[in-house]
C-alpha positions as CSV (number, residue, x, y, z in Angstrom):
1,M,-65.6,-29.7,156.2
2,S,-62.3,-28.7,157.8
3,R,-61.6,-25.3,159.1
4,N,-59.0,-24.5,156.4
5,R,-61.5,-25.4,153.7
6,L,-64.2,-23.3,155.3
7,L,-61.9,-20.2,155.4
8,F,-60.9,-20.7,151.8
9,F,-64.6,-20.9,150.8
10,L,-65.5,-17.8,152.6
11,F,-62.5,-15.9,151.1
12,C,-63.5,-16.9,147.5
13,L,-67.1,-15.8,148.3
14,F,-65.8,-12.5,149.6
15,L,-63.8,-12.0,146.4
16,M,-66.8,-12.8,144.2
17,F,-69.0,-10.1,145.9
18,I,-66.1,-7.5,145.8
19,L,-64.9,-8.1,142.2
20,A,-68.3,-8.7,140.5
21,P,-69.3,-5.0,140.5
22,L,-65.9,-4.1,139.1
23,T,-66.3,-6.6,136.3
24,D,-69.7,-5.3,135.4
25,A,-68.4,-1.7,135.5
26,R,-65.9,-2.6,132.8
27,L,-68.7,-4.2,130.7
28,S,-70.6,-1.2,129.2
29,L,-71.1,1.0,126.1
30,H,-68.8,3.8,125.2
31,V,-69.2,6.7,122.7
32,D,-65.9,7.9,121.2
33,E,-66.6,11.6,121.2
34,S,-63.3,12.5,119.5
35,A,-64.3,10.4,116.5
36,T,-67.9,11.6,116.3
37,Q,-68.5,13.8,113.1
38,V,-71.3,15.7,111.5
39,I,-71.2,15.1,107.8
40,F,-72.9,17.4,105.2
41,T,-73.6,15.9,101.8
42,D,-75.8,16.9,98.9
43,A,-78.2,14.1,99.8
44,D,-78.6,14.8,103.5
45,T,-76.9,15.7,106.8
46,H,-76.0,12.8,109.1
47,I,-74.1,12.2,112.3
48,V,-71.4,9.5,112.5
49,L,-71.6,8.1,116.0
50,P,-68.9,5.5,117.0
51,V,-70.1,3.2,119.9
52,K,-68.0,0.5,121.5
53,N,-69.7,-2.5,123.1
54,S,-67.7,-4.1,125.8
55,F,-70.3,-6.8,126.5
56,D,-69.7,-10.3,125.0
57,R,-73.2,-10.1,123.5
58,Q,-75.1,-7.7,121.3
59,V,-77.5,-5.3,122.9
60,E,-80.6,-3.4,121.6
61,A,-80.4,0.3,122.3
62,S,-82.3,3.5,121.5
63,I,-80.0,6.3,120.2
64,K,-81.3,9.8,120.5
65,L,-79.4,12.8,119.1
66,E,-80.3,16.5,119.4
67,L,-78.7,19.7,118.0
68,I,-78.9,22.6,120.6
69,D,-78.4,26.3,119.7
70,P,-76.6,28.8,121.9
71,D,-79.9,29.6,123.6
72,G,-80.5,26.0,124.6
73,A,-83.3,25.3,122.1
74,V,-83.4,22.0,120.3
75,R,-83.1,22.9,116.6
76,A,-83.0,19.3,115.1
77,K,-83.2,15.8,116.5
78,A,-83.1,12.2,115.4
79,E,-84.1,9.0,117.3
80,R,-83.7,5.3,116.2
81,D,-83.3,1.8,117.5
82,E,-80.1,0.0,116.8
83,V,-78.5,-3.4,117.5
84,I,-75.1,-2.8,118.9
85,K,-72.8,-5.7,118.3
86,P,-69.8,-6.5,120.5
87,G,-66.8,-4.4,119.6
88,A,-66.7,-1.2,117.6
89,N,-69.8,0.0,115.8
90,L,-70.2,3.0,113.6
91,F,-73.7,4.4,113.1
92,H,-74.7,6.9,110.3
93,I,-77.8,8.6,111.6
94,P,-79.6,11.2,109.4
95,I,-80.7,14.4,111.1
96,P,-83.1,16.8,109.5
97,L,-81.0,20.0,109.7
98,W,-82.4,23.2,108.2
99,S,-80.5,25.2,105.5
100,A,-78.0,27.6,107.1
101,D,-77.2,30.9,105.3
102,D,-74.1,31.3,107.3
103,A,-72.4,27.9,108.1
104,R,-70.2,29.5,110.8
105,E,-73.3,29.8,113.1
106,L,-73.2,26.1,113.5
107,L,-69.9,26.4,115.4
108,W,-71.8,27.6,118.3
109,Y,-74.1,24.5,118.4
110,R,-73.8,21.5,120.5
111,L,-74.7,17.8,119.9
112,R,-76.4,16.0,122.8
113,Y,-76.5,12.2,122.6
114,Q,-78.1,9.4,124.6
115,V,-77.7,5.7,124.1
116,A,-80.3,3.9,126.4
117,P,-81.4,0.2,126.6
118,S,-84.5,-0.8,124.8
119,R,-86.7,-3.9,125.2
120,S,-84.9,-6.7,127.0
121,S,-81.4,-5.2,127.0
122,S,-80.0,-4.0,130.2
123,F,-77.1,-1.6,130.6
124,D,-76.4,1.8,132.0
125,P,-77.5,4.6,129.7
126,V,-74.7,6.7,128.0
127,N,-75.1,10.4,127.8
128,G,-73.0,13.3,126.6
129,V,-72.7,16.7,125.0
130,I,-70.2,17.6,122.2
131,A,-69.4,21.0,120.7
132,L,-70.0,21.0,117.0
133,S,-66.9,23.2,116.5
134,G,-64.8,20.1,117.0
135,I,-66.8,17.5,115.0
136,T,-67.7,19.5,111.9
137,P,-64.8,19.3,109.4
138,D,-67.0,20.3,106.5
139,I,-67.9,23.8,108.0
140,F,-66.1,26.5,106.1
141,S,-65.5,30.2,105.7
142,L,-65.0,31.6,102.2
143,H,-62.1,34.0,101.2
144,V,-61.8,35.7,97.7
145,A,-58.6,37.2,96.3
146,S,-58.7,39.3,93.2
147,S,-57.4,42.5,91.6
148,A,-59.4,45.6,92.4
149,K,-58.7,46.9,88.9
150,A,-59.4,45.4,85.6
151,Q,-59.3,46.3,81.9
152,E,-62.0,45.9,79.2
153,G,-61.4,43.0,76.9
154,S,-58.9,41.3,79.2
155,S,-59.0,38.3,81.4
156,Y,-59.9,38.5,85.0
157,R,-59.1,35.9,87.6
158,L,-60.7,35.1,91.0
159,R,-58.8,33.0,93.5
160,V,-61.1,31.4,96.1
161,R,-60.2,29.5,99.2
162,A,-62.6,27.6,101.5
163,A,-61.1,26.8,104.9
164,H,-62.3,25.7,108.3
165,P,-62.8,28.8,110.5
166,L,-61.0,27.3,113.5
167,T,-58.3,25.1,112.1
168,A,-57.7,26.9,108.8
169,Q,-57.5,23.6,107.1
170,G,-58.7,23.7,103.4
171,V,-62.1,22.2,102.7
172,A,-62.1,20.2,99.4
173,G,-64.9,19.3,97.1
174,L,-67.0,22.4,97.4
175,N,-69.1,23.7,94.5
176,V,-68.2,27.3,93.9
177,D,-70.3,29.6,91.8
178,A,-69.0,33.1,90.9
179,E,-70.8,36.0,89.2
180,I,-69.7,39.5,88.0
181,K,-72.4,41.9,87.2
182,F,-72.1,45.3,85.4
183,D,-75.1,47.6,85.1
184,G,-76.1,48.2,81.5
185,Y,-78.0,51.5,81.9
186,E,-79.2,52.0,78.4
187,R,-78.9,48.3,77.5
188,D,-79.0,44.9,79.2
189,D,-76.9,44.3,82.2
190,I,-73.6,42.3,81.6
191,V,-73.6,39.2,83.8
192,L,-70.6,36.9,83.7
193,K,-70.7,33.4,85.4
194,Q,-68.2,30.7,86.2
195,K,-68.2,27.5,88.2
196,A,-65.4,25.7,89.9
197,R,-64.7,23.1,92.6
198,T,-62.2,23.4,95.5
199,G,-59.2,21.1,95.4
200,P,-57.5,19.2,98.3
201,D,-56.0,22.5,99.5
202,G,-59.4,24.3,99.5
203,F,-58.5,26.5,96.6
204,A,-60.4,27.1,93.4
205,T,-59.6,29.4,90.4
206,L,-62.2,31.1,88.3
207,D,-61.2,32.9,85.1
208,F,-63.5,35.5,83.3
209,Q,-63.2,37.2,80.0
210,L,-64.4,40.8,80.3
211,P,-66.1,42.3,77.2
212,R,-64.5,45.2,75.3
213,A,-67.4,47.6,75.7
214,I,-68.7,48.1,79.3
215,E,-70.8,51.1,80.3
216,D,-70.5,50.7,84.0
217,D,-67.2,51.5,85.7
218,D,-67.8,49.3,88.7
219,G,-69.0,45.6,88.9
220,D,-70.2,43.5,91.7
221,V,-68.5,40.2,92.4
222,T,-70.5,37.5,94.3
223,V,-68.9,34.1,95.1
224,T,-71.0,31.3,96.6
225,A,-69.8,27.9,97.8
226,R,-72.2,25.0,98.9
227,R,-71.9,21.6,100.4
228,G,-75.3,20.1,101.2
229,M,-77.2,22.4,103.4
230,L,-74.1,24.5,104.1
231,K,-73.8,27.7,102.2
232,Q,-71.3,30.5,102.4
233,S,-71.1,33.7,100.3
234,A,-68.4,36.4,99.8
235,E,-68.7,39.7,97.9
236,S,-66.3,42.2,96.4
237,E,-66.1,44.9,93.8
238,I,-64.2,45.3,90.5
239,S,-63.4,48.7,89.0
240,L,-62.6,49.1,85.3
241,D,-59.3,51.0,84.8
242,H,-60.3,53.8,82.3
243,N,-57.1,55.9,83.0
244,A,-55.6,56.3,79.6
245,Q,-51.9,57.1,78.9
246,V,-51.2,60.3,76.9
247,M,-47.8,60.9,75.7
248,V,-47.0,64.4,74.2
249,S,-43.7,65.1,72.4
250,T,-42.3,67.8,70.1
251,D,-39.7,67.7,67.4
252,K,-37.3,69.8,69.5
253,P,-37.2,71.5,72.9
254,L,-36.2,75.0,71.7
255,Y,-38.0,77.2,69.1
256,Q,-37.6,80.7,67.7
257,P,-40.5,83.0,66.8
258,G,-41.6,82.3,63.2
259,Q,-40.8,78.6,63.4
260,I,-43.4,75.7,63.3
261,L,-43.8,73.7,66.5
262,H,-44.6,70.1,65.5
263,T,-46.5,68.1,68.2
264,R,-47.0,64.3,68.2
265,V,-49.6,62.7,70.6
266,L,-49.8,58.9,71.5
267,M,-53.0,57.7,73.2
268,F,-53.3,54.3,74.9
269,N,-55.6,52.7,77.4
270,S,-54.6,51.2,80.7
271,A,-53.9,47.9,78.9
272,R,-51.3,49.7,76.6
273,R,-53.5,49.3,73.6
274,A,-54.0,52.1,71.0
275,L,-57.2,54.2,71.3
276,P,-58.4,54.5,67.6
277,G,-60.6,57.4,66.8
278,Q,-60.2,58.9,70.3
279,Q,-61.1,62.7,70.4
280,A,-58.7,65.0,72.2
281,T,-58.0,68.7,72.7
282,L,-54.5,70.2,72.4
283,K,-53.8,73.5,74.1
284,I,-50.6,75.6,74.2
285,S,-50.2,78.2,77.0
286,D,-47.7,81.0,77.4
287,P,-45.7,81.8,80.5
288,E,-48.7,83.6,81.9
289,S,-50.8,80.4,81.5
290,S,-52.9,82.1,78.8
291,A,-53.9,79.9,75.9
292,V,-52.3,81.0,72.6
293,F,-53.2,77.9,70.6
294,R,-56.0,75.4,70.7
295,T,-57.0,72.6,68.3
296,D,-59.0,69.4,68.3
297,L,-57.3,66.0,67.6
298,T,-58.5,62.6,66.4
299,A,-56.4,59.6,66.9
300,S,-55.6,57.3,64.1
301,R,-56.2,53.5,64.3
302,F,-52.7,53.4,65.9
303,G,-53.7,55.9,68.5
304,V,-51.5,58.6,67.0
305,A,-52.5,62.3,66.4
306,N,-50.4,65.3,65.1
307,A,-50.7,69.1,65.3
308,D,-48.6,72.0,64.1
309,W,-48.4,75.6,65.4
310,S,-46.9,78.4,63.5
311,I,-45.2,80.5,66.1
312,P,-45.9,84.2,65.5
313,E,-43.0,86.6,65.1
314,N,-44.2,88.7,68.0
315,T,-44.6,85.8,70.3
316,R,-43.5,86.4,73.9
317,L,-40.3,84.6,74.8
318,G,-40.3,82.0,77.6
319,D,-41.5,78.5,78.6
320,Y,-44.7,77.3,76.9
321,R,-46.7,74.3,78.0
322,V,-48.3,71.9,75.6
323,E,-51.3,70.1,77.1
324,V,-53.5,67.3,75.7
325,E,-56.8,66.3,77.3
326,L,-58.9,63.4,76.1
327,G,-62.5,63.9,75.3
328,G,-65.6,62.0,76.4
329,D,-66.9,60.8,79.7
330,K,-64.8,57.6,79.6
331,Y,-61.4,59.1,79.8
332,D,-62.3,62.5,81.4
333,E,-59.3,62.5,83.8
334,S,-56.7,61.4,81.3
335,Y,-54.1,64.1,80.6
336,G,-50.6,64.5,79.1
337,A,-48.3,67.5,78.7
338,T,-44.8,68.7,77.9
339,T,-42.9,72.0,78.0
340,V,-40.9,73.8,75.3
341,K,-38.9,77.0,75.3
342,I,-39.4,79.9,72.8
343,S,-36.2,82.1,72.6
344,R,-34.2,84.2,70.1
345,Y,-30.8,82.7,70.0
346,D,-27.6,83.9,68.0
347,L,-24.7,81.9,67.0
348,P,-21.3,83.2,68.4
349,N,-19.3,85.1,65.7
350,F,-15.9,83.9,66.9
351,T,-14.4,81.0,68.8
352,V,-11.8,80.9,71.6
353,G,-9.2,78.1,72.0
354,V,-6.7,77.6,74.8
355,K,-3.5,75.6,74.5
356,P,-1.1,75.1,77.5
357,D,2.5,74.2,76.8
358,R,2.3,71.0,79.0
359,A,-0.3,68.5,79.9
360,Y,0.5,68.8,83.6
361,Y,2.8,70.8,85.9
362,L,4.9,70.2,89.0
363,P,5.0,72.6,91.9
364,G,7.3,75.6,91.1
365,Q,6.9,75.3,87.3
366,N,5.5,78.1,85.2
367,A,2.7,77.6,82.8
368,E,2.7,79.1,79.4
369,V,-0.8,79.2,77.9
370,E,-1.6,80.3,74.3
371,V,-5.1,81.8,73.9
372,R,-6.3,82.2,70.3
373,A,-9.5,83.8,69.0
374,D,-10.7,83.4,65.4
375,Y,-13.7,84.7,63.6
376,L,-16.1,82.1,62.1
377,F,-15.0,83.1,58.7
378,G,-11.4,82.2,59.5
379,Q,-9.7,85.5,60.3
380,P,-8.1,86.0,63.7
381,V,-9.5,88.4,66.2
382,K,-7.2,91.4,66.6
383,R,-6.7,93.5,69.6
384,G,-8.9,91.3,71.7
385,H,-8.7,91.6,75.6
386,V,-7.9,88.4,77.5
387,R,-8.5,87.9,81.2
388,V,-7.1,85.0,83.2
389,V,-8.9,84.1,86.4
390,R,-7.8,81.7,89.0
391,E,-10.3,79.0,89.7
392,T,-10.9,78.2,93.3
393,E,-13.8,75.8,92.9
394,R,-15.5,74.0,90.0
395,H,-18.9,75.6,90.3
396,W,-20.6,77.4,87.3
397,N,-22.1,80.7,88.4
């Protein structure tokens, strides 16, 4: 063998020893942590583990998965043998996870995985730890939007949204159960239930029809959403609006002693519906706030009631207040009022008319104004005194 051939052989042998470890290093298993997911279904909870095999042959491996809580304790684990083919592999491995009352607690957990050789296969084990907050797209928080006030006999809507606590992305396909409960006291409780399913944006709408007769003023609203072992609840309250509208009116604002004061009362609930048969009390108070007239009213089927007061001749003059208060515990704070004036008023016995000689005047011109006074029966007022006052500002004193 010549010297050149010997040197070339030694150089190739050197390259083989140097590059062989690098080639083996590129041939291994790899877990794509960014594509790993924990999926929650009604049937089970499983982990989707993507593994890439860089070898040109299939290998037998033992895959071990553990869920670790914030204290470092293993809360669930799964282990199985798999045959990993060359290229990309996707393994769905069930894991016996317990039922969580608050799904958001799982965001603090970690997934520890290990892919180790089994039997005759030989490769370097693959280990890693992944935070569940980044691989659990199904974890959700629940938000409920609704009106705090409602009316009996009307529709009531709940708007529910399920979203991931970190990304705020809507979670679709959740089963939502909603319940509204009113205490019945002397009769059975009123319980209303509705079901819905969240859409692609994570929203769900639930419509309730409230009964017309509810004893309790406040109701409890409970909304629960589930997906597999995940469960999340939200609570709120609903209050029935029992504030009625009472409108009080009189046939005129000014009365004289001896006349009849006619009062008309309209009674409506918060939904602007008439209150048929509603009991009420009407009270009229003098300027000293002393009651001078009081009567009980009963609304017609249109929510209308009327009352008349014959004003005595010796009634004190001044402003009188007409107040109407609804009876019963349901509308104990409903109230309406108006004010009228009682006064003795006399018609004037003559009229005064003023007629200038021009419609307008220029500086330096004199104004001739004719002032005429006539009795109401048509005769002129004789020997009347007229006073002309210069106006400096248009303000009535």
